[in-house]
N, CA, C and O of each residue as an XYZ file, in Angstrom:
352
protein
N     105.642    246.266    217.867
C     105.620    245.852    219.247
C     106.141    244.427    219.344
O     105.915    243.601    218.460
N     106.826    244.163    220.413
C     107.451    242.856    220.511
C     107.451    242.335    221.942
O     107.123    243.036    222.899
N     107.830    241.088    222.033
C     107.972    240.460    223.343
C     109.001    241.221    224.168
O     108.843    241.370    225.380
N     110.048    241.699    223.520
C     111.083    242.457    224.230
C     110.498    243.720    224.855
O     110.896    244.114    225.952
N     109.574    244.340    224.174
C     108.909    245.543    224.702
C     108.114    245.191    225.962
O     108.148    245.924    226.950
N     107.407    244.080    225.917
C     106.646    243.642    227.089
C     107.592    243.398    228.259
O     107.310    243.813    229.383
N     108.700    242.734    228.003
C     109.663    242.445    229.066
C     110.246    243.728    229.652
O     110.462    243.815    230.861
N     110.500    244.712    228.812
C     111.013    246.002    229.284
C     109.975    246.697    230.173
O     110.316    247.255    231.216
N     108.721    246.657    229.757
C     107.653    247.280    230.539
C     107.451    246.571    231.877
O     107.173    247.219    232.887
N     107.587    245.259    231.889
C     107.477    244.515    233.148
C     108.581    244.945    234.106
O     108.337    245.132    235.298
N     109.771    245.097    233.593
C     110.894    245.544    234.428
C     110.607    246.934    235.001
O     110.862    247.194    236.177
N     110.081    247.813    234.165
C     109.737    249.170    234.602
C     108.629    249.136    235.661
O     108.676    249.883    236.639
N     107.644    248.275    235.462
C     106.557    248.148    236.428
C     107.080    247.639    237.768
O     106.704    248.156    238.820
N     107.927    246.648    237.731
C     108.510    246.131    238.983
C     109.253    247.237    239.735
O     109.167    247.331    240.959
N     109.973    248.059    238.999
C     110.712    249.158    239.610
C     109.758    250.123    240.313
O     110.013    250.542    241.442
N     108.672    250.467    239.652
C     107.689    251.372    240.253
C     107.015    250.734    241.463
O     106.787    251.404    242.470
N     106.701    249.464    241.373
C     106.067    248.775    242.499
C     106.989    248.733    243.703
O     106.527    248.816    244.841
N     108.279    248.606    243.467
C     109.245    248.586    244.567
C     109.309    249.922    245.298
O     109.738    249.981    246.451
N     108.888    250.987    244.639
C     108.894    252.315    245.259
C     107.688    252.552    246.161
O     107.685    253.483    246.967
N     106.672    251.719    246.028
C     105.475    251.883    246.846
C     105.772    251.505    248.286
O     106.585    250.621    248.555
N     105.119    252.168    249.186
C     105.287    251.857    250.602
C     104.468    250.647    251.010
O     103.755    250.050    250.203
N     104.586    250.304    252.276
C     103.872    249.145    252.809
C     102.355    249.315    252.776
O     101.625    248.325    252.727
N     101.883    250.535    252.803
C     100.435    250.766    252.786
C      99.803    250.321    251.471
O      98.587    250.151    251.389
N     100.624    250.134    250.449
C     100.141    249.731    249.132
C     100.399    248.251    248.853
O     100.559    247.853    247.699
N     100.437    247.445    249.900
C     100.735    246.016    249.742
C      99.714    245.316    248.845
O     100.076    244.433    248.067
N      98.457    245.699    248.945
C      97.418    245.088    248.109
C      97.640    245.366    246.637
O      97.440    244.496    245.789
N      98.052    246.578    246.345
C      98.335    246.958    244.963
C      99.519    246.161    244.445
O      99.497    245.650    243.325
N     100.549    246.061    245.267
C     101.730    245.285    244.873
C     101.350    243.840    244.568
O     101.821    243.255    243.592
N     100.498    243.277    245.406
C     100.091    241.884    245.224
C      99.311    241.696    243.923
O      99.583    240.766    243.164
N      98.346    242.576    243.665
C      97.540    242.467    242.444
C      98.391    242.670    241.196
O      98.275    241.921    240.226
N      99.243    243.685    241.229
C     100.105    243.944    240.076
C     101.104    242.802    239.893
O     101.419    242.419    238.767
N     101.594    242.268    240.998
C     102.520    241.141    240.921
C     101.885    239.928    240.262
O     102.533    239.225    239.487
N     100.614    239.683    240.569
C      99.901    238.563    239.955
C      99.750    238.774    238.449
O      99.883    237.831    237.669
N      99.475    240.008    238.046
C      99.368    240.313    236.615
C     100.723    240.115    235.939
O     100.792    239.582    234.832
N     101.790    240.539    236.594
C     103.129    240.360    236.029
C     103.394    238.878    235.768
O     103.889    238.509    234.703
N     103.066    238.040    236.735
C     103.263    236.592    236.566
C     102.451    236.089    235.374
O     102.953    235.309    234.564
N     101.188    236.535    235.265
C     100.347    236.125    234.139
C     100.927    236.582    232.805
O     100.932    235.826    231.834
N     101.412    237.811    232.759
C     101.991    238.344    231.522
C     103.244    237.554    231.153
O     103.434    237.201    229.989
N     104.088    237.279    232.126
C     105.308    236.518    231.843
C     104.980    235.120    231.324
O     105.643    234.625    230.413
N     103.973    234.488    231.893
C     103.541    233.171    231.396
C     103.050    233.273    229.961
O     103.371    232.429    229.123
N     102.263    234.322    229.681
C     101.724    234.490    228.338
C     102.835    234.728    227.327
O     102.778    234.211    226.212
N     103.827    235.491    227.698
C     104.960    235.738    226.801
C     105.629    234.410    226.449
O     105.999    234.192    225.296
N     105.784    233.529    227.424
C     106.379    232.214    227.163
C     105.478    231.364    226.262
O     105.968    230.631    225.403
N     104.172    231.466    226.458
C     103.224    230.676    225.667
C     103.110    231.165    224.228
O     102.698    230.408    223.349
N     103.469    232.418    223.980
C     103.396    232.949    222.618
C     104.189    232.093    221.645
O     103.820    231.952    220.479
N     105.267    231.533    222.128
C     106.124    230.706    221.276
C     105.388    229.472    220.768
O     105.695    228.967    219.689
N     104.423    228.987    221.537
C     103.660    227.806    221.128
C     102.325    228.175    220.480
O     101.557    227.297    220.088
N     102.057    229.463    220.371
C     100.833    229.923    219.725
C      99.614    229.965    220.631
O      98.511    230.235    220.157
N      99.781    229.708    221.909
C      98.661    229.732    222.857
C      98.465    231.155    223.374
O      99.420    231.833    223.750
N      97.196    231.595    223.383
C      96.903    232.954    223.836
C      95.851    232.927    224.934
O      94.903    232.144    224.880
N      96.024    233.779    225.922
C      95.079    233.921    227.032
C      94.232    235.157    226.766
O      94.648    236.277    227.062
N      93.056    234.954    226.213
C      92.211    236.087    225.837
C      91.702    236.871    227.044
O      91.334    238.037    226.899
N      91.671    236.272    228.212
C      91.198    236.966    229.400
C      92.235    237.858    230.048
O      91.901    238.672    230.909
N      93.487    237.720    229.648
C      94.565    238.480    230.275
C      94.400    239.978    230.067
O      94.546    240.750    231.014
N      94.104    240.395    228.864
C      93.976    241.830    228.586
C      92.818    242.421    229.390
O      92.908    243.561    229.846
N      91.745    241.675    229.569
C      90.610    242.147    230.380
C      91.030    242.321    231.834
O      90.675    243.318    232.464
N      91.785    241.360    232.376
C      92.252    241.474    233.761
C      93.171    242.684    233.919
O      93.137    243.368    234.941
N      93.978    242.936    232.917
C      94.863    244.104    232.962
C      94.034    245.387    232.934
O      94.314    246.324    233.681
N      93.022    245.429    232.081
C      92.162    246.618    231.999
C      91.462    246.881    233.332
O      91.332    248.031    233.752
N      91.017    245.826    233.987
C      90.385    245.985    235.302
C      91.374    246.558    236.316
O      91.015    247.403    237.135
N      92.606    246.097    236.255
C      93.644    246.589    237.155
C      93.927    248.071    236.898
O      94.115    248.843    237.839
N      93.957    248.460    235.636
C      94.185    249.864    235.278
C      93.099    250.737    235.892
O      93.395    251.782    236.471
N      91.855    250.320    235.771
C      90.753    251.095    236.352
C      90.912    251.264    237.857
O      90.646    252.333    238.406
N      91.341    250.210    238.505
C      91.482    250.247    239.958
C      92.610    251.183    240.406
O      92.490    251.842    241.438
N      93.687    251.244    239.651
C      94.875    252.002    240.052
C      94.913    253.437    239.553
O      95.643    254.253    240.114
N      94.154    253.772    238.522
C      94.374    255.026    237.814
C      94.279    256.276    238.682
O      94.973    257.257    238.413
N      93.459    256.269    239.692
C      93.297    257.456    240.529
C      94.519    257.731    241.405
O      95.010    258.858    241.460
N      94.998    256.706    242.079
C      96.062    256.894    243.067
C      97.473    256.635    242.549
O      98.447    257.086    243.153
N      97.587    255.926    241.455
C      98.915    255.525    240.968
C      99.009    255.712    239.451
O      99.049    254.729    238.711
N      99.044    256.956    238.986
C      99.018    257.200    237.539
C     100.216    256.626    236.777
O     100.057    256.176    235.642
N     101.396    256.632    237.369
C     102.561    256.104    236.651
C     102.452    254.586    236.485
O     102.725    254.053    235.410
N     102.055    253.902    237.549
C     101.860    252.457    237.463
C     100.759    252.146    236.450
O     100.878    251.210    235.659
N      99.695    252.933    236.483
C      98.597    252.754    235.538
C      99.086    252.891    234.104
O      98.714    252.091    233.245
N      99.908    253.886    233.838
C     100.422    254.099    232.483
C     101.262    252.910    232.018
O     101.157    252.486    230.867
N     102.079    252.382    232.893
C     102.920    251.235    232.529
C     102.047    250.014    232.245
O     102.248    249.322    231.247
N     101.084    249.753    233.120
C     100.197    248.605    232.926
C      99.402    248.763    231.637
O      99.209    247.794    230.902
N      98.943    249.969    231.361
C      98.215    250.228    230.122
C      99.105    249.978    228.906
O      98.642    249.431    227.905
N     100.371    250.369    228.982
C     101.309    250.103    227.884
C     101.511    248.605    227.682
O     101.605    248.141    226.545
N     101.577    247.852    228.769
C     101.700    246.395    228.657
C     100.474    245.834    227.943
O     100.598    244.996    227.050
N      99.296    246.296    228.338
C      98.059    245.831    227.717
C      98.036    246.139    226.223
O      97.680    245.282    225.414
N      98.411    247.346    225.864
C      98.444    247.741    224.456
C      99.429    246.888    223.675
O      99.132    246.451    222.563
N     100.591    246.652    224.250
C     101.607    245.847    223.577
C     101.118    244.417    223.383
O     101.310    243.834    222.315
N     100.490    243.852    224.403
C      99.941    242.499    224.268
C      98.865    242.453    223.188
O      98.808    241.503    222.407
N      98.021    243.464    223.141
C      96.991    243.522    222.099
C      97.619    243.575    220.716
O      97.149    242.920    219.786
N      98.669    244.348    220.589
C      99.364    244.442    219.306
C     100.043    243.132    218.917
O     100.288    242.877    217.738
N     100.344    242.306    219.916
C     100.921    240.988    219.653
C      99.834    239.955    219.347
O     100.131    238.791    219.081
N      98.585    240.390    219.386
C      97.479    239.505    219.061
C      96.896    238.753    220.236
O      96.191    237.760    220.054
N      97.180    239.211    221.429
C      96.667    238.535    222.628
C      95.389    239.215    223.078
O      94.789    238.805    224.071
């Protein structure tokens, strides 16, 4: 697993979020905030700094989305797994 994998998954997640309608604005906002956090963490990996709370926030997001948005949930879960494999 690599940083490149995380970046690919973020791109895929953004694509799925763009397909959501306006009624899902809250979901877009929450997922967007996680994307920003993940992107920051990817940049910090180079300096050895890790955000241990990030994976927990992602797991909480997965629980919230899993019923209504299974594809988005799967992508977010893959991001979480990849970050864990990177030692975050």
